[in-house]
N, C-alpha and C positions, 0 to 999 in steps of 0.2 A: 649432831651429837651421836656418839658411838652407842651401840647397843649396850645396855647396862646390865652386866652381870660379872661374875668373878674372874673370868679367865682372860688371860692375855697371851698372845703368841705372835710370832713374827708373821708379817704378811708374806704370803707365797707369791712370788712374781711369776706370772704366767709367761712362758716362752713359746715361740713359734710364729708362724705366719700371721700377719694381721692385714686384713683387707677391708676396704670401706664399701659398705653397701651403697648402691646407687639406685635412685629412682624410687618412687612410691606411687601408690594409686591415688587418683584424684579424690579428695574428701569434700564433704559438703558442709562441714561446720568447723568452727575454730578449734574445738577440742580435738577432733580427729586430725586436723592439720598439725597441731602441736605434737601429737603422738607420731605422725608420719615423719615429721622433721627430725624427731629424736631418733627414729629408726635409721634414717638416712645418714645422720651424723655419727651414729654409734659404730665404732670399728667392730668387725666380726670377731667374736671371741670363741667361736665353736671349735675351729680347727686349732687355735692357739692353746686351748685348754689341754688338749692331748690326753693320752692315757696316763693312768697312775704309774709312777716310776717303777714301783715294785711289782706291777702286774705282769701277767703272762703276755707274750707277744701278740696274742690274738685278742687282747682286751680292746673293745671298741672305743673309738674316739668319742669325744663329747658330741661332735657333729652327728655321728652315726646314732648315738643314743637319743638325741633330740628328734631325729627323723624317725627312729623306731617307736618312740613313745609319744609323739606329738598328738596322737589321737586321744590320749588320756586327759589332756587339758590340765596338766599338773598345777596344783595350788600351793603357793607358799603360805604356810599357816602362821607365820611369825616374822614380821618385817617392820623395822624401825625407820624406814625411809621418809616418814613425815617430818622427822627432825631436819631442820634447815631446808625443808622442801626438796630433799634429795630425790624424791620419787620422780621429779620431772626429768632428771638426767638419766634415770634408770628405765624409763618406759621402753626405749628401744631395746635395751638388754632383755627385758622381760619378754617382749614380743619375739625377739630373735631366738631366745632359748626356749620358746614354746610354753611359757607360763600362761595359764588361763586366767587365774585370778590371784590376787595378793591380799592377805590380811594386813592392813596398813595401820600403823599408829606411830608414835614418836617416843617422847621421853616417858620415864617410868616413875609414877608415884611421887611427883613433886610439882610445885606450882607451874614450872615451865611447860608441863604436859598439857595444861589448858590450851596453850597456843598450838602445840603440835596436834592436839585432838582436832582443832579447827582446820588445820592443814589437811588432815586425813579426810575430813568431811568434804572439803572443797575438791579434793582429788576424786572422791566418790561421785560428786555431782557431775564432774567432767567425764568420768569413765565408770559409769555404774555397772558395766559388765566386766570390769577388770579389777576394781578396787572394792575391798570389804573393810569398812571403817570400824575400828575399835577405839576405846578411849580409856585413859587412866588419870585424868586431871581432876581428882577430888581428894579431899582430906578425910580419910576413913575414921578419924577420931572426932570429927565434927558432925553433929546430927544433920546439918544441912547437906551432907553428902548424899543422903537418901533422895532428896529433892533433885539434886544434880543428876543422879543416876537415872531416876525415873524420867526426867526431862529428856536426857540424851537417848534413852531407849525408845521413848515415844517419838522422838524426832526421826529415828531411823537407824541409829548405830546398831551394830549386830552383836557386840560383845564388849566385855570389860577386859582390858589388858594393855600392856603387861602390868600386873599388879604385884608389888613387892609385899608378899604376905609374911616374909621372914628373911632376914639377911644379916649375917655376922661376918662371913668370910669375904664377901665381895668388897673390894676397896672403894667401889663407886656406889652400888646399890645399898650397902650398909649405912651410907650417909645421907640418903635422900630424905627429904623432910617429911614425906607422907607415907613412909613405909610402916608396916605393922610389926609388932614384936613377935607375933605368931599368928597362925591362920584363924584364931578365934579372938583376936584382939579387936578393940574398938567396936565399930558398928559392922564388922564383917559378918556376924551371924544374921543381922537384919538385911544386909546386902545380899547374902546368899538366898534368902527367902524372896526378896524383891525381884531379883533377876530370874528366879524360877517362874514367876508369874508371866514373864515374857519369853520363856524358853531360851534365854540368852546365856551363853557360856561365860566363864571367867577364866582367862589365861593367867596363870600365876607364876611368879618367880619365887622359889624357895631354896635357901641354902643355910646350913648344909642339909644334905638329904639324909637326915638321921636325927637322933636325939629328940628334944622337946619340940622343935619345929615340925618334924615329921609326925610325931604323936598327935600334935594339935591338928595337923592336916587330916589325919585319919579320923579324928573326932569330928571335924567339920564334914567330911565325906559321909560319915555314918548318921550324923544328926540332920543333915540336909540332903536326903537321898534324891530329891527332885531337882537338885541343882547340878548342872554340868560343869565339872572342873577339868580344865586342860592344863596338865603339868608341863610348863614350858621347859624345853631342852631337857626332857626327862632322862636322857641317856648321858648327859654331861656329869662327870664326876659321880656316876652312879653305876651299879653293876646290873647285868642282865637278870641276875637272880632276884635282886631287890625290885627291879622294875616289874618282873613277872609276879612277884608276891603282891605288889600294890594293885596291879591290874586284875589279878584273880580275886582279891578280897573286895574291891570296890567297883561295882558295875557303873557308877556314875563318873568314873575317872577316865579321862582320855589322855593319850600321850602325844606330845609334840616332840618328834624325833628330829634333832638337829644333826643331820647326816654329816655335815661338814666338820663338826667337832670330832666325831668318831673316826672319820677317814683322814683328816688333814691337820687336826690340832695335835701337837706333840704329846699332849696328855690324853688323847682320845684312843690310843691303842693302834690306830692305823688300819683296823679291820672291822668290817660290819658283821662278819660271820657269827660272833657270839650272841648278837642281838637278833639275828634273823629268825630263830625259832619263836622268840617272844612276839616279834612283829607278825609272824604268820598265825600264831595261836590267838592273838587278839587283833586280827586284821580289821575288825569292825570298829576299833577305837583308837587306831593310830593315824597320825597325819605327819607330813614332812614339812620342814621349814629351813630357811636360810639364816634366820636371826641377823639378816642384813650382812652376812659374811663376817660376823665378828671374829677377829683373830686371824682371818684369812682374807678372802675377797668375796664379793657377792657372786661373781661368776663361778668361782671355785665352789662356793656353797651350793649353787644350783647344780653344778656338775655332780657333786656328791649325792644329791637327791636322786638324780638319774642312775647313778651307779648302784645305789641301794635298791632302787626299783629293779634294775637289771638282775641283781643277785637274788632277789626274791623269787623270780621265775614264774610263779603262778599268776596267770592273767587276772583272775578274780581278786587275788590279794593285791596285786599292783593297782588295779582300778579303784579298789576301796581306799587304800592308803594314799594314793596320789590325788584323788578327787572326791570320791563319793562320801566318805565319812564326814568331811567338813561341809559339803553341800547339803547333806541331810540335816545337819544342825541348823543351817541357814533356812532351809525350806520348812523346818518345823516351827519357825517363828511366824506367828500370824501378823497381819497388818495391824498397826496400832490405831487407836481412836484418833490420834493426832494426824496420822497419815490419811486416814479415810476422810476426815474433815477437810483436809487440804485438797484431796483429790476431788471431792464434791465441789469445793470452792472454785477450783480451776477447771472443772469439767474434764479432767484428764483421765478419769477412770472408767467412763462409760457406765453401762448398766451394772457392771460387776460390783461397783462400790455401793450401789443401792439395793440391788436384788439379792446378792449373795456375798456380803462382805466377809462372812466367816470363811469363805473359800479363798480369799485373797491373802497371799503371804506377804510378809514384810519385804521380801526380795522383789516380788512383783510390784508392790506398791511403790517401793523406792525407785524402781526403773521407770514407772509411769510418771512419777513426780520429777525425776531428773530430765525426762524427755519432754515434759510439758512446756509450752511456750512461756517465756518469762516476760514480766512487765505488764 
């Protein structure tokens, strides 16, 4: 299922040389073998992506950018490839293009999201060091959603998203069954307080970026200061000035910057320069995403992330936006009681779960559980 938001544009066909990677390291478990097979069978896209057509002759190729920034372990903060289990065919691409981790979910605020949430969780169990599972399969107008949310966070999901907190312009998201009318609709206020208990963020879809929906979002930000809000594709159909105003006013607001929209969507302007001062000023609260290459292709969206990083220039800013900001949100989430109970049951956590459980993060607990023997 395509990423759900308002914009549609023609897919950019990448030209250039395509070569097939051969060989892979011997793996010791079936999950690693699956990933290695995906890498071998995935055509190389680095050289074929090439430079931006309008760029200067010295603009580095995508292959050069991946090599230059591979040490950052770039994180994709917004990816819908749990829909139709597409992530399985993308594992090779993610590895080849240097992605360290991917925030994975599927459908948005509708009943089918329950199934894609499960796919994201299965992917996480197979690849706990590569996949960060989020979920959106709950009806925010039903009080039972609070139990669903608590249960999923206890289980080990790291965040809510993508959640349609308002949509009137999108031909798709405006019609989903479980969308909110505004960011204070239904049980959203209670949801904000609940997820704050777990230090878990909520990745939101909001359109239009203005009027009553935006006013209600600002109300939510002010009334729930302990909740982390990540504004999905904050740069799409939004100005750098408005983006800066929101970031300056609300310290609990983070920005998911969809670089592919700005660089390669016809409506995006084609240049990142107007946004660069904002990204640098709030370098501790921005992250980059592909949105699964909506309107372009996923490889083109990954390329855009690297090009924005390259234009930022400052190594500290690059490291924060590429990796550290999101990792800090993950590392701030403590292991849940459900995780600790399961670790003790399986004997997977060692003394850490008994002697100092308060020091174990959800990230660490999840890795231990994923690696524990099954059966």
